[in-house]
N, CA, C and O of each residue as an XYZ file, in Angstrom:
380
protein
N      93.175    120.469     98.216
C      92.560    119.164     98.343
C      93.207    118.198     97.360
O      93.589    118.574     96.252
N      93.318    116.966     97.783
C      93.928    115.916     96.969
C      92.830    115.205     96.183
O      91.764    114.910     96.723
N      93.095    114.932     94.909
C      92.104    114.227     94.097
C      92.021    112.762     94.519
O      92.915    112.243     95.188
N      90.948    112.116     94.123
C      90.747    110.711     94.463
C      91.835    109.839     93.842
O      92.319    108.900     94.474
N      92.217    110.149     92.609
C      93.254    109.360     91.939
C      94.597    109.500     92.650
O      95.346    108.529     92.766
N      94.898    110.699     93.122
C      96.149    110.918     93.855
C      96.123    110.182     95.188
O      97.127    109.597     95.594
N      94.986    110.207     95.867
C      94.861    109.496     97.142
C      95.054    107.996     96.941
O      95.714    107.342     97.748
N      94.481    107.451     95.870
C      94.663    106.029     95.562
C      96.139    105.731     95.322
O      96.661    104.723     95.798
N      96.802    106.606     94.586
C      98.228    106.406     94.311
C      99.038    106.375     95.595
O      99.924    105.535     95.749
N      98.744    107.280     96.516
C      99.469    107.314     97.796
C      99.199    106.056     98.615
O     100.115    105.501     99.221
N      97.956    105.606     98.636
C      97.621    104.397     99.384
C      98.303    103.164     98.788
O      98.802    102.313     99.525
N      98.325    103.066     97.470
C      98.997    101.936     96.827
C     100.507    102.011     97.035
O     101.157    100.979     97.200
N     101.066    103.205     97.030
C     102.486    103.372     97.309
C     102.809    102.910     98.724
O     103.812    102.229     98.939
N     101.973    103.273     99.689
C     102.169    102.835    101.066
C     102.137    101.312    101.162
O     102.982    100.714    101.829
N     101.174    100.689    100.503
C     101.088     99.231    100.506
C     102.303     98.579     99.872
O     102.823     97.588    100.384
N     102.753     99.133     98.762
C     103.929     98.601     98.074
C     105.178     98.724     98.928
O     105.953     97.774     99.044
N     105.373     99.888     99.523
C     106.552    100.096    100.362
C     106.543     99.204    101.589
O     107.593     98.716    102.007
N     105.373     98.985    102.169
C     105.314     98.117    103.350
C     105.710     96.691    103.005
O     106.397     96.037    103.790
N     105.288     96.196    101.844
C     105.690     94.848    101.442
C     107.154     94.792    101.024
O     107.827     93.788    101.257
N     107.646     95.849    100.416
C     109.064     95.899    100.041
C     109.952     95.859    101.277
O     110.945     95.133    101.310
N     109.597     96.635    102.284
C     110.358     96.631    103.535
C     110.282     95.260    104.194
O     111.282     94.761    104.710
N     109.115     94.656    104.179
C     108.962     93.317    104.764
C     109.841     92.299    104.033
O     110.416     91.408    104.659
N     109.941     92.434    102.712
C     110.773     91.499    101.945
C     112.259     91.720    102.218
O     113.034     90.764    102.259
N     112.650     92.962    102.403
C     114.066     93.261    102.633
C     114.517     92.897    104.044
O     115.635     92.411    104.222
N     113.688     93.116    105.032
C     114.060     92.852    106.423
C     114.020     91.356    106.734
O     114.869     90.862    107.477
N     113.078     90.651    106.196
C     112.934     89.208    106.327
C     112.831     88.727    107.779
O     113.599     87.874    108.224
N     111.882     89.285    108.488
C     111.542     88.752    109.807
C     110.043     88.513    109.837
O     109.288     89.143    109.096
N     109.622     87.605    110.691
C     108.197     87.278    110.751
C     107.359     88.475    111.174
O     106.290     88.717    110.613
N     107.834     89.217    112.154
C     107.093     90.378    112.642
C     106.946     91.441    111.546
O     105.878     92.029    111.380
N     108.018     91.674    110.812
C     107.968     92.658    109.725
C     107.047     92.180    108.608
O     106.329     92.982    108.011
N     107.063     90.897    108.326
C     106.176     90.355    107.299
C     104.714     90.522    107.691
O     103.886     90.922    106.872
N     104.401     90.217    108.941
C     103.026     90.370    109.417
C     102.605     91.835    109.385
O     101.523     92.166    108.901
N     103.469     92.716    109.906
C     103.155     94.158    109.917
C     103.018     94.696    108.498
O     102.097     95.460    108.210
N     103.928     94.302    107.610
C     103.855     94.753    106.217
C     102.589     94.279    105.529
O     101.965     95.030    104.779
N     102.207     93.031    105.783
C     100.973     92.505    105.193
C      99.739     93.218    105.694
O      98.815     93.494    104.929
N      99.723     93.520    106.997
C      98.578     94.235    107.571
C      98.486     95.646    107.014
O      97.405     96.093    106.630
N      99.607     96.352    106.966
C      99.610     97.722    106.438
C      99.196     97.726    104.970
O      98.419     98.584    104.549
N      99.703     96.783    104.194
C      99.342     96.700    102.781
C      97.853     96.436    102.610
O      97.190     97.085    101.801
N      97.335     95.495    103.363
C      95.916     95.153    103.265
C      95.032     96.337    103.638
O      94.043     96.621    102.962
N      95.391     97.020    104.708
C      94.609     98.189    105.131
C      94.662     99.280    104.071
O      93.634     99.868    103.736
N      95.844     99.555    103.545
C      95.960    100.650    102.579
C      95.228    100.340    101.276
O      94.620    101.231    100.684
N      95.279     99.085    100.823
C      94.572     98.747     99.587
C      93.059     98.784     99.776
O      92.332     99.221     98.885
N      92.588     98.330    100.922
C      91.144     98.373    101.174
C      90.660     99.791    101.443
O      89.497    100.108    101.193
N      91.538    100.638    101.948
C      91.161    102.033    102.163
C      90.968    102.783    100.844
O      90.341    103.842    100.821
N      91.495    102.249     99.762
C      91.352    102.896     98.457
C      89.984    102.676     97.831
O      89.609    103.415     96.921
N      89.228    101.689     98.288
C      87.937    101.357     97.675
C      86.967    102.546     97.644
O      86.336    102.770     96.610
N      86.820    103.315     98.726
C      85.910    104.464     98.639
C      86.328    105.495     97.592
O      85.479    106.173     97.013
N      87.624    105.612     97.353
C      88.084    106.556     96.329
C      87.738    106.052     94.936
O      87.399    106.844     94.057
N      87.820    104.732     94.724
C      87.368    104.168     93.452
C      85.880    104.415     93.259
O      85.431    104.729     92.157
N      85.119    104.268     94.339
C      83.682    104.534     94.281
C      83.430    105.978     93.867
O      82.549    106.249     93.051
N      84.192    106.891     94.422
C      84.068    108.316     94.089
C      84.356    108.553     92.602
O      83.633    109.295     91.936
N      85.404    107.925     92.092
C      85.758    108.092     90.679
C      84.656    107.540     89.780
O      84.270    108.185     88.805
N      84.149    106.355     90.100
C      83.076    105.772     89.296
C      81.828    106.645     89.357
O      81.166    106.855     88.340
N      81.505    107.155     90.546
C      80.310    107.980     90.720
C      80.372    109.246     89.854
O      79.366    109.652     89.272
N      81.536    109.854     89.772
C      81.651    111.130     89.057
C      81.966    110.989     87.573
O      81.802    111.952     86.823
N      82.408    109.827     87.132
C      82.847    109.708     85.741
C      81.985    108.812     84.865
O      82.209    108.730     83.657
N      81.008    108.143     85.452
C      80.194    107.232     84.658
C      78.717    107.507     84.883
O      78.324    107.933     85.968
N      77.888    107.264     83.858
C      76.455    107.520     84.000
C      75.821    106.582     85.032
O      76.279    105.460     85.249
N      74.774    107.071     85.646
C      74.076    106.345     86.712
C      73.672    104.938     86.280
O      73.734    104.008     87.084
N      73.263    104.768     85.039
C      72.779    103.476     84.558
C      73.875    102.405     84.525
O      73.571    101.214     84.590
N      75.124    102.809     84.426
C      76.224    101.838     84.297
C      77.034    101.678     85.570
O      77.884    100.790     85.639
N      76.804    102.497     86.569
C      77.641    102.484     87.776
C      77.656    101.143     88.487
O      78.722    100.654     88.859
N      76.500    100.545     88.681
C      76.427     99.268     89.392
C      77.209     98.183     88.677
O      77.928     97.407     89.306
N      77.068     98.130     87.360
C      77.778     97.135     86.566
C      79.277     97.349     86.651
O      80.030     96.397     86.851
N      79.713     98.584     86.503
C      81.143     98.875     86.537
C      81.733     98.619     87.918
O      82.830     98.073     88.034
N      81.017     99.008     88.955
C      81.521     98.807     90.310
C      81.600     97.317     90.633
O      82.564     96.872     91.256
N      80.599     96.542     90.219
C      80.631     95.107     90.501
C      81.749     94.426     89.720
O      82.385     93.506     90.234
N      81.998     94.857     88.496
C      83.107     94.287     87.723
C      84.443     94.574     88.399
O      85.310     93.704     88.469
N      84.601     95.792     88.892
C      85.835     96.163     89.583
C      86.046     95.277     90.804
O      87.145     94.766     91.020
N      85.004     95.096     91.596
C      85.132     94.263     92.794
C      85.352     92.796     92.445
O      86.132     92.118     93.113
N      84.687     92.301     91.423
C      84.885     90.905     91.022
C      86.309     90.678     90.524
O      86.900     89.629     90.783
N      86.855     91.649     89.819
C      88.238     91.543     89.349
C      89.198     91.504     90.536
O      90.147     90.719     90.541
N      88.958     92.345     91.540
C      89.818     92.345     92.731
C      89.744     91.003     93.455
O      90.773     90.462     93.859
N      88.562     90.473     93.620
C      88.388     89.200     94.326
C      89.005     88.053     93.527
O      89.687     87.198     94.093
N      88.769     88.033     92.223
C      89.317     86.960     91.383
C      90.847     87.010     91.371
O      91.502     85.970     91.430
N      91.405     88.193     91.295
C      92.863     88.337     91.315
C      93.438     87.814     92.621
O      94.435     87.092     92.613
N      92.829     88.165     93.731
C      93.294     87.688     95.035
C      93.185     86.167     95.129
O      94.079     85.516     95.671
N      92.107     85.602     94.611
C      91.923     84.146     94.664
C      92.974     83.432     93.819
O      93.561     82.444     94.261
N      93.212     83.926     92.611
C      94.203     83.302     91.733
C      95.600     83.415     92.343
O      96.365     82.451     92.328
N      95.928     84.582     92.875
C      97.238     84.754     93.493
C      97.397     83.823     94.696
O      98.448     83.206     94.865
N      96.378     83.719     95.518
C      96.436     82.830     96.673
C      96.619     81.379     96.260
O      97.390     80.645     96.878
N      95.921     80.972     95.228
C      96.032     79.593     94.738
C      97.430     79.323     94.197
O      98.050     78.320     94.547
N      97.933     80.226     93.335
C      99.260     80.026     92.749
C     100.357     80.089     93.805
O     101.329     79.338     93.733
N     100.209     80.969     94.773
C     101.184     81.041     95.861
C     101.185     79.751     96.662
O     102.244     79.261     97.053
N     100.017     79.204     96.906
C      99.918     77.931     97.608
C     100.594     76.806     96.848
O     101.255     75.956     97.446
N     100.430     76.797     95.524
C     101.107     75.783     94.713
C     102.623     75.922     94.804
O     103.342     74.930     94.924
N     103.096     77.160     94.747
C     104.539     77.387     94.841
C     105.074     76.924     96.190
O     106.133     76.301     96.257
N     104.362     77.220     97.248
C     104.792     76.797     98.579
C     104.740     75.281     98.720
O     105.623     74.683     99.335
N     103.717     74.662     98.160
C     103.575     73.210     98.254
C     104.691     72.493     97.496
O     105.213     71.481     97.964
N     105.052     73.019     96.331
C     106.077     72.370     95.508
C     107.460     72.435     96.134
O     108.229     71.480     96.027
N     107.789     73.545     96.786
C     109.154     73.696     97.293
C     109.139     74.541     98.564
O     109.622     75.673     98.562
N     108.606     74.015     99.615
C     108.480     74.750    100.872
C     109.836     75.137    101.449
O     109.951     76.184    102.086
N     110.840     74.339    101.249
C     112.158     74.623    101.805
C     112.773     75.898    101.227
O     113.605     76.525    101.881
N     112.382     76.287    100.026
C     112.927     77.496     99.407
C     112.382     78.767    100.032
O     112.922     79.852     99.813
N     111.311     78.639    100.814
C     110.695     79.819    101.402
C     110.898     79.816    102.874
O     110.450     80.734    103.561
């Protein structure tokens, strides 16, 4: 059996490789497919994080830790989306 941490590593590796291939091939279809595969693989890791939190932290702190983890993921995505939008707005021709 594979541990939860190992499963997360494999899912993140799949997401990373899909975006790397999309960047190297540079076609719209590959970019869309790479983005979808990356998104699916990263979201598929959430239950494994839940498993790790459930087994490694006391019951009284689980809700707080899990909510912090999710808030960090959402905030990171929002900041990245905002900064990416600024980069595209400033110099759209470069992309």
